[in-house]
N, C-alpha and C positions, 0 to 999 in steps of 0.2 A: 463406541468406546466410551470410557468414563470421562467426565468433565475434568478439566485441569483448573484447580482453584489457585489463584495467584497469591504469591507472597510479596511483601513489600520489597522494592528495589530489584525485582526480578525481570530478566529479559529472556523470553522464551521463543524458540523458533529455529530457523536454519533453512537449508535447501534439501532436507530429507523428506520422505513421504510423511504426510500427516492427515489425520481425519479425527479431529478432536474438538470438543466443546471447551470454551475458555470462559471462566466465571470471574468477573472483576466488579468492584464497587460501581453500581449504576449502569453497567453495560454487560451484556453477554455476547459472546462471539462464537462462530464456528469456523475452523480453519481446515480447508481441504486442499492438499497438494499431492499431485501424482506425477512424479518425474517421467519423462518420455521413455517408452520402451521398458517400463518397470525397473528403471535403474535405481541404485541406492541413493543417488543424489542427482539433482537437475539444475537447470539454469534459472529457475524461479526461486526467489528467496522470500520468506515471510518471517516477520517478527512482531511480537506483542510485548510491551513493557508496562510496568506499573511503578509509580513513584513511591517515595518513603511513606507518604500519608494516605496513599490509595486514591487520591483525588485526580491524578493525571494518568490517563491511559493512552498509550501511543501504539499506532499500527503502522507497519511498513510492508508494502508488497512491491517487489522489484523483479524485473526480468533482465538478467545479466547476460551479455554476449559471452558465449563460451560454455563449457561443460566440465564436469568432473572436478579435479583438484583445483583448477583455476577458480571456479565459482565458489568452492568450499573455502578457499583462502579469502576471497572477497567477503563471504558470509561472516567470517570471523571478524574482519575489519568493521563490518556494519554493526555487529553485536557490540563491539567496543565503543563505537560512536554513540549508539543508543544508550548504553550504560552511562557514558559521560554526561549526556543531557537528560537523564531520566527524570530529574526533578525540575526541569525547565518547562513552564507553561508555553512560552513562545518557542516555536519550532524553527524560526527563521535561521538562527545560527547553525542549527543541526543541518538544515538543507544546504547551507553554504559549505560546511565542512564535508558533507557527502559529495558535493560536486567537486570540491578541491581534491578529495581523495581519488575520485575516478579520473580527474584530469591528470593526476600523476601516473595513472595506469593506462592512459590512452595510447601511449606509444606501443604498448603490447596489444592494442586492438580491443581493449576492455572498456565497455561503456554499459550503461543500463538505463532503461526506463523505470520509473518508480512513482508510486503514490505514497505520500506520508500523511498520516492523519493523527490529530491529537484531540482527545475527548476530555473536557474538564467537567467533572461530575457535578460540582455545586451549581453550575449554570446550564448544564446539559448542552454545552456548546461544542460543536465539532469543527475543527479547522483543518482544511486539507490543502496540500500542495501537490501539483501534478507535474512531473518532469517527463513529458513526452509519452505518457502511459495511457492506456485505454481509460476513458472517463468513468468514474464510479456511478453507480445507480442508487437512487434514494427512494424508498417507499414512504410516502406521506400518509400516515395512518388516519389523518383527519379527512383527507380527500380520497382515500382508498385507491391510490394509484402510484405507479412507479414513474420516475422521471430521471433524466440525465442530470447529474450533479456537476455543474460547470458554470463558470462565468461566461457571459456572452462574448466578450472580447478580452484580450490580454490587457492587464492593468498597467504593466510596465512597458516603457518605450524600448525599442530595439529588440535584440534577440532575447526571448524570455521563454521559460517553461519548456526548454528543449531537454533531451536526454542528458543524464549525468555523465560528465567526462568529455562532452563535445567541445566546450569552450569554458575558459575561466571567467569569473566575474559576471556570470549570467544572473539575471533577476528571476526570482520565482514567486509568483503571485500566491497569496493566501486567501482561500475561499472559505467562508464560514457559514454554518447553518445550525440553528438551534433545534435539537431533536425533541420530539414529543414522545411520551410513553408509547411503546409499540411501533415506533418508526424503525425502519431497517435501512442499513447502508451496505452495499455490496461492492467490494474491491476484487478485481480479477485481473488476469493477464490475457494477452492476445490469443492464447490457445482457445479460449472460449469463443470469441467472436470470429475466429478463423475456422471454426468447425464447419463442415460441409454436409449438405443433405445428399440424398441419393442421386440428385442431378448435378452434383459438383458445385452447387451454389453456396457461397459463404453466408454464415448467419449474419455477421455484421452487427454494428451497434443498434441499428434500427430494428433488425430482426430480434435481437436480444430483448429490446424494450417491448416489442410486441408480445414476445413469449412470456415475459414477466407479467405483463398486464392481462394475459389470458388466464 
């Protein structure tokens, strides 16, 4: 399919099928989403946003508990929050509001794992926050190898980095990495690492890393 060229203040995405290139200042992306059983919408939500000046690009990948109209309504809420903070470099307040929003939905059994990433073009700096989601992968173009993009230990005391909506007042660590030209970052949901081979063995994070480096 053709690439999607971003306009200022745009938030693009949802929980529908997607297979698109996305062109933004300083960074190119490819978004692939295939809802379960070829449905029109699924439990995985993806968004990309661009600020008014084109310097701040934000990515959100979430796996929401539930299907159909429930997730579609949540996707609308996520779009609204992303638009509210589209011009903010610091993503910490957005993460806090995301967790508060899901905490309000928790009585209905709705929660989500998510990865939120903000790329600031002038510094080539990518800041990530992981709420109980599979850990992103980073291709280091200087070393020509893939690695797991994660801090070794939680930086915040007590409960931290757990899925959105589990508890209020949770701390979410911010992990940063400066990207070089030709570096790659891969965000994905658990459907990928839960893929099975002919023997019924899960791919897993270690298997995905081996596959990428092969």
